N, C-alpha and C positions, 0 to 999 in steps of 0.2 A: 099805303100811305098811313103814317102814324100821326095821330093827333093826341097830344098830351099823354104819350105812352101807350095809347090804345089803337089797335088796328081799326081803321075807319072805313076803308073802301077798297074795292078790288084794285090791283096794280094796273097802272096805265102809263104808257111811255111818255106822254106829254106832261111835263112837270108844271109848266106855266107857259103863258103866251101873252103877247101884247095885243093891242087893239087891232093890229093889222095881220094877226095870225102868225107872228114870228115866234118860234120856239125859244123859250128862256130856260136855261139850265139852273138847277138848284145850287146854291152855294154850300160848300162844305162847312161843317160846324166844329168838328174836333180837330184842333190845330196845335197840339202840343208837339214836342220835339224829342229827339234822342241825340245826345252828344257823347264823345268819348269819356269825358269826366263828369258829366251831369250838369255842366254849366249851361246858362241860358242859350236858346237857339239864336240864329243869326239876326232876328228882329226882336230879341228879348223874350221869345216864347218860353214858357215853363218847360223844363227838359228833364228827362230821366237819363241815368248813366247807362251806357251801352254794356250789355252782358250777353254772353253766348247762351242761347237756349231760353232766354226770357221772353223774347218778342216773336210775334207770329203774324204772318200775312194771310188774309182771307181774300181770295181772288176768284174771278171767272175768266176762263180762257176766251170766252166770246168777247169780253170787254176790252177795248183798246186802252182805256185808262188804267185798268188793273194789269194788263199785260206789260205796260211800260215799266211798272214797278218790278214785275217778275224779271224783266230783262236786266235791269240795273242790279238786282239781287244776284243774278247769275254771273254777270260780268265782274262784279266786285268780289266774287268768291265767297258769298255769304250763305250759300245753300245749306251748310251745316251749322250756321249761326242763327239764322232766322228761319223758323219752320214755316210751312205753308199748308193751307187747305183750299180746295177748289170746289166751288158750288156747282150744282146741277146746271147745265147750260139752258135748259128749257124753263122759261119763266112761268110762274104760276100766278093765281089770283092774289097770293100773298108775296109776290116777288120772288127773290132768290131763295132756293131751299138747298138743304144738304142731302147728299146721298141719292141713291135710286137711279143712277145713270150708267156709270162705268167704274172701273177700279180707281180712277182719279178722284171721283166725287164721293169720298167717304163721309160717314156721319160726323157731325161736329164733336170734337173731343175737348173743346174749351169749356163749355158750360152745358153741353148736351142739347144745344139748340136744334130745332127742326128747320126754322126759317132764319134768314139773315136778320130780319127785323128784331129778333129776340136778343141778338148781341147789342143792338142799339139801345133797347130798353133796359137791358142789364147794366149798361154803362150810364144811362140817364133815364130814370123812370118816367120823366115827363117830356121825353124827346118828341118833337113834331117834325115831320118831313119824311123823305124817302130813305129807305135803308139801302144805300149804294155800296158797291165795291169799287176799289179795294178799301180794306181797313188794315191798319197796323195796330195789333192788339198786345197789351201787356198781360202776360199770363200770371204774374205775381199779384197785381192789383185787380185783375179780371175786368179790364175796361179798355175802351178804344183810346189809343194814343192820338191817332191822326186818321182822317178819312179823305184827305185831299191828295190825289195821286202826284201832283207836282211837288208837294212837300215831301211825300214819301220817297220819291226819286232822289231828292237832295239829301234826305236823312240817310238813305242807304249808301249814297255816294260818299258822304263825309262823316256821318255820325257814329261810325263804328271803329274808327281809328285803326289800330293794328290788328283788330279782328278781321278786317277786310283786306283786299288787295290794294295797297296804297299806291301801287304803280299806275293804277288807272284812275283818272280824274275826269269825269264826264262834264264837269261844270267849271272849267278853268277860270280862275278869277280874272285873268287878263282879258277874257272875252265876255265878261259879265254884261256890259252894255249891249254888245252885239247879240248875245243870247236873248236878252230882254226884248229888244226890238223885233228880232226874227220870230221868237216864240209867241209873241202877242199876235202877230199876223197869222202865224200857223194855227194857233188855237182858234181864233175867230173865223177864219176863212176855210180851214181844212179839217182839223180835228173835230171842232164843233160844227163846222160848216156842213158836213155830211148829215149831221143830225138836224140842223136847221132846215135842210132840204127834205129829209125823210119825214120829219114831224111837223112840217109847215101845215097850217090849216087854212091857207088861202093861196090862190094861184100866184098872186103878187109876191108873197113871202117866199114861196117855193122857187120861182124864177130868179128872184134876187139872190137867194142862197146858192143856187146852182151856177149862175153866171159868175159869182164871186169865187166859188170853189174852183172852177175850171180856169179862171184867169190866174189864180194863185198857183195852180198846178203848172200852168204854162210858164209862169215866172220862175218857179223852182226848177223846172226842166231846163230852162235857159241857164240858170245859175250853175247847174251841174254839167252843162255842155262843154266846159273847158277841160273836162277829163278828170277833175278832182274826184278823189274817192268818196269824200264826205262833204257835208254842207259847208264846213269851215276849213276845208283843206285836207291835210293828211291825217288828221286826228278825229277819231270817233267821239261824238259828243252826245249829250242828252237831247239836243235838237234832232239829231239823226234818228234816235229812238222814237221821239215824239212823232216824226214824220212816218217812220216805218210802220208803226202800229195801225195807222189809218190806211196806208197804201196796201198792206198785206191783206186787208179785208175788203179792198175796193171792188174787185171783180166778183168776189164771192157773196157780198152782201149789199154794198152801197150802190153799185151800178144798177141792179135790178130792183131790189126791195125798196131802196131809198130814192129811186128814180134819178140817180146821178148818172144819166146815160147819154150824155153828149158824146162821150168817147170812153173806151176801156183804158186801163192802165197802159197797155202796150202802145197806145198812141203817143205816149210820152217816153221815148226811148231812154233818155238819161235818168229819168225818175224810175223807170223800170229797172235799169241797171243798178241804181242805188238800192232799191228794194231788195233785189236779189243778192247784192253784196252783203247786206246786213243779214239776210236769211241764211247765207252761207257761213255765218259765224255760229259755231256750234252752240254756244251759250244762249244766243238769241233764238236759234231754230227750235230749241227745246221748249220755248214758251209759246209756240204757235201750234194750235190744234184745229185743223180745218173742219173736222167733224163737229166739234163744239161750236165753232163760229157759225156754220151753216144751220145746225139744229137750233142754236140759240136765237139768232136773228129771226129765223122763219117761224119761231114759236110766238112772236109778238102778234097777238090776235088782232090788235088794232090795225096792223098793216097786212096781215095774212090770215084772215079769219078761218080758212079751211085747213091751215097748218101743213100745207103741202111744201115739202122741201125739194128744191131743184136737184136734179141729178148732177149737174155740173156747176162750177168746175170741180173735178175730182182730184186735181193736183194744182199746186200753186204756180209751178213753172214747168215749161216743156223740158223733157229730158234731153 
């Protein structure tokens, strides 16, 4: 945790909570945009002009919020346009750090940071809050452009113009209202719902989160029961990716460690089919690292003080 640009206390997963023990997630603070010509973002946000090689993503493979930006980057053909670095999956007392795990977790080549929080204080010397992933970084100005994954998904989808694959649009304007309604429920009950269960500090808050999570999973499973390949029909959308990043981690982390154990993912056959359908897309599959997912989540000492990593699952789907 940073307080006025200084590291103040050991990292802890519970960012905030209400009087009933409900987990409250920190709001993102860097919210600038990137557009093809440098004009303002969709809600008037200050924006930079898209350039190949100028921008960089910092992510963690364990993190669903970061992984959904990686998926959009891959689907949009931006892997040679926006560079990327991956932090060590094992959380330390100072949060995310660079290097020291495998070939994917190289040392930071942006400012020579050892810990993620150094990129935050380099961007804002008086920053207070948690140093989260993902971040979208401007190499030229050496600062964070945006640290809200939902924004970054949209920036990568439409902000790079002809530098990206313009045949793919994950946020079709015609479905904007439908996306907004669906994604709000998905975020509250599923994406953040697993965290509200895992980081609840009262029995009431935990049970409330789990019941809401499984009710929503049942509803989505029913939605997919008509055989549609994706949530909104025949076209892959950002909502599918938002759902996928939670479901692909469900049995490996949330079922056990977060006590979301009313049923495994396989109890929802249509949801399982949807998850595998997205996993079978090569661009998305490259963003999934089961080893990082397990090692990362089970390194959270508040939930797993002995640091024991379960043997299974050792693969995501049966062969």
